[in-house]
C-alpha positions, 0 to 999 in steps of 0.5 A, a space after each residue: 486467530 490470523 497471524 497479524 505479525 506475518 501480515 505486518 511483514 507484508 507492510 514492511 515489504 510494501 514500504 520497501 517497494 513503495 520507497 523504491 518506486 518513489 525514488 524512481 518517480 522523483 528521479 523522473 520528475 513525477 511524470 503522469 500517468 505514473 505518479 497518479 497511479 502511485 498516488 492511488 496506491 497511497 490513497 487506497 492505503 489511507 482509506 483502508 486505514 480510515 475504514 479499520 479505524 471506524 470512518 467511511 470517507 465519501 471520497 478517496 483521500 489525497 496522499 502526497 507522494 513523499 517519503 514521510 507519508 510512506 513511512 506514516 502509512 506503514 507505521 499506522 498499519 503496523 500500529 493497527 496490527 500490533 494492537 489486533 486482539 481478534 479478527 474483528 469485522 470492519 463495516 464501512 461504506 464505499 465511496 459509492 455509499 454501499 455498505 460492506 463488512 469484511 474482517 480486519 485480517 482480510 482488509 489489512 491483507 488487501 491493503 498490503 497486497 493492493 500496491 503490488 498490483 499497481 506497482 506491476 501496472 507502473 512496470 508495465 507502463 515503463 516497459 510499454 514506453 521502452 523505459 528500462 530505468 524502473 525498480 525491480 520490486 518483486 517480493 523475492 527481491 525484498 526477501 533476498 535483501 532481508 536475508 543478507 542483513 
């Protein structure tokens, strides 16, 4: 069986990195398009949660970029993973209506990793504008911070 406990640590990293980006975006007044990309990170996490819980929303849910929502998403993913007894198939419909099936581990792994891609996109936007006041949220930074606790 896949190591769901190890995967839960990926969601801990995701919460850490999202919290850093939320602080950055709030400090800048929630500028666009940055905030739209950040909302997408949160909305994607929410839709995947809904899918593993048996729903197939016809549209992306809207999740507000606030700390309580980051924590809620994290806690709900940890709850799903802590209750996982097998790598069950998840059958869902995409927002386009297409039906797909993928196992729980792959679904959760995608959800945890998805934010990394888009936080890199946010970093690229900052660099393209000449901004240097963005958080460094590479995984190794999280690992090193955790090792000093």
